[in-house]
Every structure is written in C-alpha cells, then in structure tokens.
C-alpha positions as CSV (number, residue, x, y, z in Angstrom):
1,M,-20.4,-12.3,10.4
2,S,-17.7,-9.4,9.7
3,T,-17.2,-7.7,6.6
4,A,-13.8,-6.5,4.9
5,L,-13.3,-4.2,2.0
6,V,-10.1,-4.5,0.0
7,T,-8.9,-2.2,-2.7
8,G,-6.3,-3.9,-5.0
9,A,-7.6,-7.1,-4.1
10,S,-6.8,-8.8,-7.6
11,T,-2.9,-9.0,-7.2
12,G,0.2,-9.0,-5.0
13,I,-0.3,-8.2,-1.1
14,G,-3.9,-7.4,-1.7
15,R,-4.9,-10.7,-3.2
16,A,-2.9,-12.3,-0.2
17,L,-4.7,-10.1,2.3
18,T,-7.8,-11.3,0.8
19,R,-7.1,-14.7,1.0
20,A,-6.0,-14.4,4.7
21,L,-9.2,-12.4,5.7
22,A,-11.4,-15.3,3.9
23,Q,-9.4,-17.9,5.9
24,R,-10.7,-15.8,9.1
25,G,-14.0,-16.0,8.3
26,Y,-14.8,-12.4,6.9
27,Q,-17.1,-11.5,4.4
28,L,-15.2,-9.6,1.4
29,V,-16.0,-6.9,-1.0
30,L,-13.3,-7.2,-3.7
31,V,-12.4,-3.9,-5.4
32,S,-10.1,-3.5,-8.2
33,R,-10.4,-2.0,-11.8
34,D,-10.6,-5.8,-13.3
35,A,-13.8,-7.2,-12.9
36,A,-12.6,-10.7,-14.7
37,R,-10.1,-11.0,-12.0
38,L,-12.3,-10.4,-8.9
39,E,-14.6,-12.9,-10.2
40,A,-12.1,-15.2,-11.0
41,L,-10.4,-14.6,-7.3
42,A,-13.8,-14.5,-5.4
43,A,-14.6,-17.9,-7.0
44,T,-11.5,-19.6,-5.2
45,L,-12.2,-18.0,-2.0
46,P,-14.0,-19.8,1.3
47,S,-17.0,-18.1,2.2
48,P,-18.8,-18.0,5.4
49,G,-22.2,-17.5,4.2
50,A,-23.3,-15.6,0.8
51,S,-20.6,-14.9,-2.0
52,H,-18.0,-12.5,-1.7
53,Q,-19.4,-9.7,-3.5
54,V,-17.2,-7.9,-6.8
55,L,-16.8,-4.2,-7.3
56,A,-15.1,-2.8,-10.1
57,A,-13.8,0.8,-9.7
58,D,-11.2,2.7,-10.8
59,L,-9.8,4.9,-7.9
60,A,-7.8,7.0,-9.6
61,T,-11.0,8.5,-10.8
62,P,-13.7,10.5,-8.6
63,A,-16.6,8.4,-9.9
64,G,-14.5,5.1,-9.2
65,C,-14.2,6.8,-5.7
66,R,-17.5,7.6,-5.4
67,A,-18.6,4.3,-6.1
68,V,-16.9,2.7,-3.4
69,E,-17.9,5.3,-0.9
70,R,-21.5,4.3,-1.9
71,R,-20.7,0.8,-0.5
72,L,-18.8,1.8,3.0
73,E,-21.7,4.1,3.5
74,D,-24.4,1.8,3.5
75,E,-25.3,1.1,7.2
76,R,-27.7,-1.9,6.1
77,H,-24.3,-4.1,5.5
78,P,-21.4,-2.3,7.1
79,V,-17.8,-2.8,6.4
80,D,-15.9,-3.7,9.7
81,L,-12.7,-3.4,8.0
82,L,-11.7,-0.9,5.4
83,V,-8.0,-2.3,3.6
84,N,-6.5,0.7,1.5
85,N,-3.8,-1.2,-0.5
86,A,-4.3,-0.1,-4.0
87,G,-1.3,1.6,-5.3
88,I,1.1,2.4,-8.4
89,A,4.4,3.5,-9.0
90,L,5.6,5.0,-12.2
91,P,8.8,3.4,-14.1
92,R,10.3,6.6,-15.5
93,P,11.9,9.6,-13.5
94,F,9.6,12.4,-12.4
95,P,10.7,14.8,-15.3
96,D,10.0,12.3,-18.0
97,N,6.3,11.5,-16.9
98,P,3.5,13.5,-18.3
99,V,1.7,15.5,-15.0
100,E,-1.5,13.6,-15.8
101,A,0.2,10.7,-14.8
102,E,1.9,11.8,-11.7
103,E,-1.4,12.9,-10.8
104,A,-3.1,9.7,-11.3
105,V,-0.1,8.4,-8.8
106,L,-1.3,11.1,-6.3
107,N,-5.0,10.1,-7.0
108,L,-4.7,6.6,-6.4
109,N,-2.1,6.5,-3.5
110,V,-3.1,9.6,-1.8
111,R,-6.5,10.7,-2.7
112,A,-8.6,7.6,-2.7
113,V,-7.0,6.6,0.9
114,L,-8.2,9.7,2.3
115,R,-11.8,9.6,0.4
116,L,-12.6,5.9,1.7
117,T,-11.2,6.2,4.8
118,H,-13.4,9.4,5.3
119,A,-16.5,7.4,4.2
120,A,-15.8,4.2,6.7
121,L,-14.8,6.1,9.8
122,P,-18.0,8.0,10.8
123,G,-19.8,4.9,10.8
124,M,-17.2,2.7,12.4
125,V,-17.1,5.4,14.9
126,A,-20.8,5.3,15.5
127,R,-20.8,1.8,16.3
128,Q,-17.6,1.8,18.6
129,S,-15.9,-1.1,16.4
130,G,-14.3,-1.4,13.1
131,A,-10.7,-1.2,11.4
132,V,-8.8,0.4,8.9
133,L,-5.7,-1.2,7.5
134,N,-3.7,1.2,5.1
135,V,-0.9,-0.4,2.5
136,A,2.3,2.3,2.9
137,S,5.9,1.2,2.3
138,V,9.1,1.4,3.8
139,A,9.8,3.9,1.4
140,A,7.5,6.1,3.7
141,L,10.1,6.6,5.7
142,G,12.8,8.2,3.6
143,P,13.4,9.1,-0.2
144,G,14.2,5.6,-1.3
145,W,13.3,6.1,-4.6
146,L,15.1,9.5,-6.5
147,A,12.9,11.1,-8.8
148,S,9.8,9.2,-7.9
149,T,6.5,10.8,-6.3
150,Y,6.0,7.2,-4.9
151,P,7.6,7.7,-1.5
152,P,6.0,11.3,-0.9
153,S,2.6,9.5,-1.6
154,K,3.7,6.9,1.0
155,S,5.1,9.1,3.6
156,W,1.3,11.0,3.3
157,I,-0.2,7.1,4.4
158,L,2.3,7.0,7.3
159,A,1.4,10.2,8.9
160,F,-2.4,10.0,8.0
161,T,-2.7,6.9,9.9
162,E,-0.5,8.3,12.7
163,S,-2.6,11.3,13.1
164,V,-6.4,10.0,12.8
165,G,-5.6,6.4,14.1
166,R,-4.1,8.0,17.5
167,S,-6.8,10.4,17.7
168,Q,-8.8,10.8,20.8
169,Q,-12.2,10.0,18.7
170,V,-11.2,7.1,17.0
171,R,-9.2,5.6,19.9
172,Q,-12.6,6.1,22.6
173,A,-14.5,4.4,19.6
174,G,-12.4,1.5,19.9
175,V,-11.3,1.8,15.9
176,R,-8.0,0.3,15.0
177,M,-5.7,2.1,12.5
178,T,-2.8,0.6,11.3
179,A,-0.2,1.3,8.5
180,V,1.8,-1.5,7.2
181,L,5.1,-0.9,5.7
182,P,6.4,-3.7,3.3
183,G,9.7,-3.7,1.6
184,Y,10.3,-5.5,-1.6
185,T,8.0,-7.9,-2.3
186,R,7.3,-10.3,-4.9
187,T,4.6,-9.3,-6.6
188,E,3.6,-7.6,-10.3
189,F,3.7,-4.2,-8.6
190,H,7.5,-4.0,-9.0
191,A,7.6,-5.6,-12.6
192,R,5.2,-2.5,-13.5
193,A,7.4,0.2,-12.0
194,N,10.2,-1.9,-13.9
195,I,12.3,-3.1,-10.7
196,A,13.9,-6.6,-11.9
197,P,14.3,-9.0,-9.0
198,E,17.8,-9.8,-10.0
199,N,18.6,-6.3,-9.5
200,L,18.3,-6.3,-6.0
201,P,19.5,-9.2,-3.5
202,S,17.3,-12.0,-2.4
203,W,17.4,-11.3,1.0
204,M,15.4,-8.0,0.5
205,W,12.3,-9.5,-1.1
206,L,9.2,-10.9,0.6
207,S,6.2,-13.0,-0.2
208,P,2.9,-11.1,-0.2
209,D,1.7,-14.0,2.1
210,R,4.1,-12.9,4.8
211,V,3.2,-9.1,4.7
212,A,-0.5,-9.9,4.9
213,E,-0.2,-12.3,8.1
214,T,2.0,-9.5,9.5
215,A,-0.5,-6.7,8.8
216,L,-3.3,-8.6,9.9
217,R,-1.7,-9.9,13.5
218,D,-0.3,-6.5,14.3
219,L,-3.8,-5.0,13.4
220,E,-5.6,-7.5,16.0
221,R,-2.8,-6.2,18.5
222,G,-3.5,-2.6,17.8
223,R,-0.2,-1.5,16.6
224,T,-0.2,1.7,14.6
225,V,2.8,0.7,12.3
226,S,3.3,-2.7,11.3
227,I,6.5,-3.6,9.5
228,P,7.3,-7.3,8.2
229,S,10.6,-8.6,9.1
230,A,13.0,-8.0,11.2
231,R,15.5,-7.2,8.2
232,Y,13.1,-4.6,7.4
233,R,12.5,-3.4,10.8
234,L,16.4,-2.7,10.8
235,V,16.3,-0.6,7.5
236,S,13.2,1.2,9.0
237,W,15.2,2.2,12.3
238,G,18.3,3.4,9.5
239,L,16.1,5.4,7.5
240,R,14.3,6.9,10.6
241,H,17.5,7.8,12.6
242,L,20.6,7.9,10.3
243,P,21.5,11.3,9.1
244,R,20.5,11.7,5.7
245,P,23.7,12.1,3.8
246,V,24.4,8.4,5.0
247,V,21.1,7.2,3.6
248,L,20.7,9.0,0.2
249,P,24.0,7.1,-1.5
250,W,21.5,3.8,-0.8
251,C,18.9,5.2,-2.6
252,W,17.9,3.9,-5.7
253,D,18.0,6.7,-8.6
254,P,16.2,5.7,-12.0
255,S,17.3,8.9,-13.6
256,G,20.9,8.2,-13.3
257,A,20.3,4.6,-15.1
258,A,23.1,3.7,-17.3
259,E,20.6,2.1,-19.6
260,P,16.9,3.6,-20.5
261,G,14.6,1.7,-17.7
262,G,17.6,0.7,-15.5
263,W,18.1,1.2,-12.0
264,E,21.0,1.9,-9.9
265,N,21.4,3.8,-6.6
266,A,22.5,6.7,-5.9
267,G,26.2,5.8,-4.6
268,Q,26.6,3.5,-7.9
269,R,25.5,6.6,-10.1
270,E,28.2,9.1,-8.6
271,R,31.2,6.2,-9.0
272,R,29.6,5.7,-12.5
273,Q,30.1,9.1,-13.6
274,E,33.7,9.6,-11.7
275,S,34.7,6.5,-14.2
276,A,33.2,8.2,-17.3
277,G,35.3,11.5,-16.0
278,K,31.9,13.4,-15.4
C-alpha cells in the first residue's frame, strides 16, 4: 500500500489532490494548520486500509516543519509520495506588509518545501522509488503580480524542482520530481489574496480537480513540469519567451489600484495615471 503526504490538504488544490490520491488507493497523511478541517476531510475519503492520518502543523514555523519531517523520516512507515502544496500570498503590496508577514510567505512557500523535500528524498533514493510533487504557479515564469514576493517564491520552487529532479542521483534512483504550474484556480487562496473572480475573465479560471488530475498524470509520466490546460501552456510560453517589455504591461499590480484592495494590471495603471494627468 502506497502512502502520500499532502501539505495544505484541507482546501483548494490540496483538497482536490487528496481526493484524487485516495481514489488511486493511497493511504494519506494530511497536513495543514486546521486539525478539525483535516479530520472532517479524512472522514469523507475512501481508505484502502487503516484510516488516513491527520497531522496538524504550521509549516511557516520551524516546529511545524520538524513535526512533518519526523513523519517523512520514519522508515517504518515510508512515504512514497510527498506533495508540497501549502502556500500563501499576501493581499497587500510589498511595501505595505510587515516584514514578518513577508518572511512568513518565504518560510512557507520556500523553506518548508526545501526542508520537507530534504527529509523525504534520502529514504526515497535508498528505496530506489518515490516521488515529489511541488505545487508552484504559472507566476513562477514571470513577475505576474508586481509588488509581490509570491512569484519569486514560486520561481524558486520551479528552479529547485528542475535542479534536484534532473540530478543524476535522483534520476538513477527512479525518483520522480514534478513542479505543477497552475493558473488562476477557483479556491480560497485567491479570496485570501484579495483577487476577486469578477476582476478576471472566466477563461482564466481552472477547477482544482482539473489541476490535480493533470498534475498526477504528468507526475506518473515522469514530466518535470506540469501545466494544466492548453491556454496556460500558451501563457507559459509567452512568459518564458516574449521580451519583458511586452509582458510587463499585462502583469497585475496591487500597489497601483484605484481603490484600496483592488487589482489592476500595469497597462491599466498607466492609462489611469495618464487620464488623471499624472
């Protein structure tokens, strides 16, 4: 029986991934800060044997990371698949956030991914099997959200996955690493980041179930990068290959919003300033 550990399992893409993995017959270790939501989720999932394990931990803290690392390092009950899904973005632009809040973003989006992967890989390499799925973002390919540290944190996840996943040591052990780059997905994440669905065209929104199924399929196929939907593969091509001056006017900029908490892209900001005589 295979075991998967999923961080950020209680909501959004993480919740969709847990459902998809349970349907594939995985025993699950569900991780998030909210134990009650995890327990409720675990009770709804099919189980191939013993009940799924719930592990409440705040991965933005060293203590929370260490609690999950101990589970990953337990070779009596090895984890076959690590899913680094937990992540946050802040609703305000960088200069307006307390530095402690910005550090929390990097602690969760970057440091936790590094620490948990470092805890899981040695056992996988020794067993000559295993996989790591890292949830990044299409924003990893470009600035995306100006005045935000979210895109740089996701760029690190993509570079980290490509660097370690393509290394000789990992490949020769048969261990797979995939970074999934979703676009805008209908989850609580964007509400917390103050991005309202009505501010974006409907074609830009994906369902978490589609993201989860695409990510797991590409992981099984051994792909290092997974991008759900043809439209976001096209967007990703543009972010990778078009000159920055062409891309930047289409990036979202919360610091230039006409109203507090609103979002506009850089091109809209420039036009608004011109109309205001600035």
